[in-house]
N, C-alpha and C positions, 0 to 999 in steps of 0.2 A: 268319562275321564276327559278333562279339558286338555287341549293340545296347545302348548306354548308356541306363540308366534314370535319369531325373531323380528325385532324392529328393522326397518330398512336402513341401508347404509346412510342415506340422507338424514334420517332421524338420529342415528348414532353420531353423525358428524355435528349436527346442531347441539346435541347433548355434550359432546366433547368440547366444543367451543364454550359453552356455558360453564362447564366445570373449570376450564383453564382460566376463564375471565374472572371467576369468583374465588379462585384459590390464592392465598396470600403469596405463594412463591411465583405464580405466573400471571397475577393481575397486572404486572408490568407490561404484558404484551396485549392487553385488552384492545387498545385502539388499532394495533396492527392486525389483530385477528379479524377485525371488522373492515379493514382496508382491502380493497380488491374483492374478487369473487371466488368462492370455493364451490366446485362442482364435482359430482361423481359421474365418471364416464366408463365406457366399456373398452376403450382402445388404449389405455395406459396400463402397463404391466404392474406398476406399484403406485408411485405418486410422482407428480411433476409440478414444478413451479417456474414461472418466468420472472420471479421477483416481485410480482404484483398479484397475479391470480394463481390459484392452485387447483390442480385436477387430481382426483384420487381414483385409482383403478378399482372398479366395483368388486371384481373377484378377489383381489388381494385384500382389500379392507374387510370384506365379509369374513375372511378367515382369521382376522386378528381379534384376540381377546381385548376387553375394554382398555386395560392398561397399555398394551402395545398399540392399540388404535389411537389412544391419546398421545403416545410417544411419536407416532408417525405424523400426526397433526402438528404437534409442537415442533418437530423437526422442520417441517415446511415453514412454520411461522417464524422460526429463528433465522432461516434463510432470508426471509423478508426483512426482519428486524435489522440484521447486519448488512442488508443491501448487497449481498454477495454477488448477484448477477449484474448489478450496476457498477460495483466498485472493482471487480476483478476480471473485467473483460480481457485485459492483456494477458493475464495468467491463463485464461481459458483458450485464448488464441495460441499461446506458446505451447501449452501442454494440457489439453482438456482433461485427460484422465487424472493427472496429478492434481490439477486445480479442483476438480470435483471431489476427489478423495480428501483433500485438505479442508474443503468446506464442510464435508460430512464429519470429519474428525472433530472439528471445532464445535459444530452443532451438538453432536452427541456427548461431548465432554460436558457441555452445559446441562444437558438433560439428565445425565447420570450424576451430576453434581447437586441435584435437588435433594433437600433434606428428607422430604416426604417420598419415600421409595415406592409408595403405592400409587402415586399420581400418574407417573408415566414410565414405561419401560421400552427398551428397544427391541424390535422384532429380530428374528434370527437373520444373520447376514449383515447386520448394520455395523459400520466401521466405528471402532472405539478403542482408545488407548488412554489409560489414566494419565500418562505423562503429558498429554496435550491439554490438560486442564489449565486455563488461563492463557493459552497460546493464541496468537492471531493466525488467520489463514496464511498470510505471507510467511510466518515463522514455520508453520507445519509444512507448507509447500517447499520451503528452502531446505528443511530437514530431510524430507523424503527425496529431494533431488540431490543434495550434497552430503547429507549425514551430519551437518553442522547444527548444533543446538543454539538457541538464543543466547547471545552474550558469551558464547564459548570462545576463549582466546585461541587464535590459530597457532599452529606450530611456527616458531620463529625462523626455522630454516627451510620451511616449505615441505618438509617430510612428515610422515605420520598422518597423512590425510585419511579420513574414514574410508572404509572399503564399501562401496555402494555398487550393488548389482541389481539390475532390473530385468524382469522377465515376465511377459504377459501382464496379469493383473496383480502382481506383487513386486515388492522391492525388498532386497535384503541389505541391511546396514550392519556391518561388523558381525555378520552371522545371525542377526535377528531379523525376522520376517515381518513385513507390514503389508496388509492387503490394500489394494487400490480399487477393489470392486465396490463402487458406489451402489447402494441399494435403490435410491430414487433417481429421477432424471432432472437435470438442470437445463432449462431451455432459455438461452440468451436472446432469442429472436425478438422478443418484445422490446428489450432495451436497445437492440441494434436498429430497430425500425423507428424508434422515437427520436424526436429532435432533442437537442440539449435542453431546451426550455421545458419540454414535457417531462424529461427525466428529472430535472431539477424540482419540478412541482411534486412529483411522486416522492423524491427524496425528502423534501421539506415536510410533506404530509406524514410520512413515516416517522421522521425525526420528531415532529411535534407530538405524534401519538405516543412515542417512547417517553418523551419528557412528561407528558400528562400521566402516563402509566407509572412513571417513577415516583410521582407525587403520591399516587394511590398505594404503591408498594411500600413507600416510606411510612405510611400510616400503620402498615402491618409489621413494620420493623424489618422488612426484607431488603437486603442489599443486592443491587444489580451485579451480575457477573462482570469481570474486567472487560471482556470482549464487547459487552453492551455499552459500558461507560465510555470506552475508547471510540466507539462508533459515533458518539455524540460530540466528539472533539471537533472544533471548527475546521473546515477544510480550506486551506489557503492555496491560491493559484501559484504554484512554485515558479512558473514561467514569468509571472508578473513580478514576483519577489526578486528573481534572479536579474531581470532587466533593470529594475529600480536600483538594485545593489550596485551593479556596474555603472549605471548612469550617474549615481551619486558618489562614485569613488573619487571624483575630482571636485566635489562640491566645496566651495570656499576657495577654489583656486583661480577664480576670475580675477584678472589683473587690469588696472587702469593703464592705458597706453596711448601715446601720441601718434601711433601708427593708425589709430581709428578714432576720429573725432566724434564728440557727442552731437548727434543730429539735433537734439533738443535745444542745445545752446548755439548752434551755428546760425540760426535765424537771427540772433542778436549780435552776430559777428564776434561771438565769444568762442575762441578755439579751445574749449575744455577737452581734456582727454576722455575718450570713450573707454569701454572695457570689452575685453574678449575672453571667452572661456578657453582655457587650455584643454587640449584634446586628451582623452584618456590615453595613457602611455601603454605600458605592458599589462596584459591580463594573463594570469596563469590559470589553467584548467587542469586539475589533477584528477584523472579518471581511474577508478578502481576497476581492474580487469580480473578480479578473482573469480573463481568458478561459479559463485552465486549471483553474479551480475550477468544478466542475459544480453544477447546481442541486440534485442529489440529495445532494451533500456538504453544501451549506449547509443543506438541509432536515434532514439527520440531526443536525448540530450544533445547529440551532435546536430540534429536538425534545428533545435532551438538556438544552439550556439551560432549557427550560420545566420539565422535571422537576427540575432543579437548583434553580431559583427556588422551586418549591413546597416543597422540603425545607429549604433553607438560609434562605430568605426574606430576601434583602438589602433594604436600604432603597431602593436605586436601582440599576437596571441601565442603563448607557449603551452602546448599540451603535453602533459606528463602521463605516461602509462605505467601503472604500478600495481603490484600485488603485495609480495613481501619485500620487494625492492623496485626501484624505478628502472624499468626495462628500456626506456628510451624516451626521447622527446621529439616533438615536431614543432617547428616555429613557422608562423604565418605572418607575413607583413600585410600592409594595406592592399597590395596587389593580388594577394592570394586568399584573403579571408572570404571572398565571395564563393569560393569553391571548397571551403574548409570541410563541408560535410562529405564531399566525394573523396577528398584527399586523406582523410583520417585513416590511420592504419594501426588498430589496437595491437598491443603486445602484452604478453603475460597470460595469466590464467591459473595461477596456483593458489596459495594461501592468502592471508590478508594481514598486513602490518603497516598501518598508515604513518607510523613514525619514520618510515623510509623516505617519505616526501620531505619531511623536515630535514633529514640528513642530507638529502640531495641538494636542497636549496641552500643550506648552510655551507656545505662542502664546496659548492660552486659559486657561492656568494651572489646568488640570484635575488634581485629585488624587483618588485613590481608594484603597480598601483593597487591592485586587488587580486584576490585568488578565489577560485571556486573549487571545492573538493567534492567530487561526486563519489559516493560510496553507499554500501548497504548498512554501514554502521556496525557491522559485526567484526570488530577489530580488537586489538589488544586492550586490556583494562588500563594499563599504565602508559598512555600515549605521551610521548616526548615531543613537545612543541616549542621547547625553549629556543630563543633566538629568532623566531619567526614573528616579525612585527607587521607583516602585510595584512591588511584587513581581509578577513576570510569568511566566505559564506559556505557553510556545510550543507550541501544538497544530499539528503539522506533518503535512500529508497525504501520507504515503508516502515523503517524501524523507529517507532516512537519512543523507545527506551534509550536511544543514544543521547549522550550528553557531550557536546563539543568541548574541546580543551580551551582554557583561558576565556577570552571574550569573543570568540567566534560566533557569528550569527547562524542560526539553524532554521532550515525549512525542510519539512517532510514532503517527499514526492510520493503521492498516492498512486 
């Protein structure tokens, strides 16, 4: 009687890769599967990725049936596809457990959203909730932290906030329990040790692999999940956009004046007027301090605001702190903008209603050269922005679904 010999984990891993590359629903990931190195090791409990390479625990993978084996492999591949460990370093620094859980919920919703249910399954203990299908990591993270769903209008009076309780590896939201126990390991050390140039090269390689995979998947009539298509959206440097916006706020305001003669014409004894640029007057910075905006987010924006003030030198910066109402303002003149980062004192922390900024400006008849509104974009659906004619840049923290009112300019802060 012949004895069946189980193939090694290495052999099964190669077979899983081939199956996923050739399947219509996962051919999209072919290039990413081949990017980086996948190895089988003895010192990893389950599986672990640093966003480029993947290590699989031998004992754990040996015990997985083929469908669950492919599910684990696909899970790690999607981490790489979505560049989780490259793009969510700040979330992992702020709350590693919550960030890791959010990443896993997003990955597993994509896997269990496959039409072919025999291709990949999740092993026992994997995080999954059907409601997270189509959500981004930031949306899941925010929900687990605050109980607020994407585009959920906040209570207008600041009451009725979700009841969120966290204990150990679970969080309870309005009586419903969500596990935070991530099955695999996420190792950000590789991204932390790389230079920005090296990270950019890996991001570009992965992005190009996804684009090529999309062409192949299109031939099969396969549509990429929303999380994948959004990951291909061009990333804009919000700091550069913000600086250019303020710098251009007074464009066209150059005036000819006899206080400054044209040096080009003086050589011919022609006293023609020169021109000088008017200085940027008042800049309003309205900062959302609702519970879903972290202190690290506010600190980062404040730090760049300080750098911006030192280069553009506005006459006045008016900082408004708001959630469902404007809780206070701080005004900085040219003598104090250099220390603006240290002097900022956030106020608020409740719900979110951005129309309160408009109410405050109109009621107090405040005018300015330009305004920056920093928010996560999870605000009321019917934003009232009537009467605000100040050029406005909406700096939105991660929420790509947000649509600014009227003709405001939008930039997404990743």
